[in-house]
C-alpha positions, 0 to 999 in steps of 0.5 A, spaced: 375 098 370 376 092 372 383 093 368 384 098 371 383 094 379 387 089 377 392 094 374 393 097 381 393 089 385 399 087 380 403 094 381 402 094 389 404 086 389 411 088 384 411 094 389 411 090 394 417 085 392 421 091 390 423 094 396 425 088 399 431 087 403 438 085 400 440 078 402 447 079 403 450 075 408 457 074 411 464 071 408 469 066 410 476 071 408 481 068 410 484 063 416 490 062 420 492 057 418 490 057 411 483 051 409 487 045 405 494 048 408 500 044 409 505 047 415 510 044 419 508 045 427 501 046 430 501 053 431 499 057 438 492 059 435 488 059 431 484 064 427 478 066 422 476 072 419 471 075 415 468 079 411 463 083 415 465 085 423 461 079 428 457 081 434 458 076 441 452 073 444 453 069 449 456 062 446 454 064 439 460 064 437 465 057 437 471 054 434 473 047 434 480 044 433 480 035 432 487 032 432 487 027 427 486 022 432 479 026 433 481 029 439 480 037 441 487 042 441 483 048 442 483 051 448 480 057 452 475 062 450 473 064 443 476 071 442 472 076 436 475 083 435 471 085 429 471 081 423 476 076 427 474 070 431 481 067 434 482 061 440 487 058 443 490 051 440 494 045 446 501 044 443 501 038 439 507 035 436 502 030 432 501 031 425 496 028 420 490 032 418 487 036 423 479 038 422 477 045 424 468 047 425 466 054 426 461 058 427 460 065 428 454 070 428 455 077 423 453 084 425 447 084 421 444 077 426 446 072 420 448 065 423 455 063 419 457 055 419 463 052 416 469 047 416 475 046 413 482 042 415 488 043 414 495 039 414 501 038 420 507 035 417 513 035 419 517 037 415 525 035 412 530 039 415 535 043 409 541 048 409 538 053 404 534 058 407 527 059 404 523 066 406 515 064 405 511 070 405 505 071 407 498 066 405 492 070 403 486 067 399 480 071 395 474 071 398 469 065 398 463 067 393 456 065 396 453 061 391 446 065 392 447 068 386 439 069 386 435 071 391 428 068 391 425 076 391 428 077 384 425 070 382 418 071 385 417 079 383 420 075 376 414 070 377 409 075 379 410 080 374 410 075 368 404 072 372 400 078 371 402 081 364 399 075 361 393 075 365 391 082 363 393 081 357 388 075 356 383 080 360 384 084 355 382 080 349 377 077 352 374 084 352 376 086 345 371 080 343 
């Protein structure tokens, strides 16, 4: 009788963890300018695209672009269009490493924070023409390979089985 109660309790625990929601979050897909890219001049706007649509909740989304001297070059209001954040940049002839910090709220309510840098470098003028195609990047893979729910479920199942084995051996003596 006691073995049956333990089995029911362990089964209920297993079902509670088995129906846990997935913990997938959106990721940065691309940006203009690209992360770690070298460009010849500062663009008029910066755009950051994610794998899922974004939502606007007050001032929850932001982009900040700092020049090599640490001065803000992003101005105006942030624009959210589907999965893309964008913001205007002040014209600048400065060169060097520009740093970007962003914060976005995905449609599932999770907040995505991050940063990256790009370099503005004066390019030498050449007589030959070079055609440059669009630059794209692969989606950044999430570092969260195993969900905490999976770990807890496996621990509960293995622990429950060990308890059952010990109880069964004790009752058979």
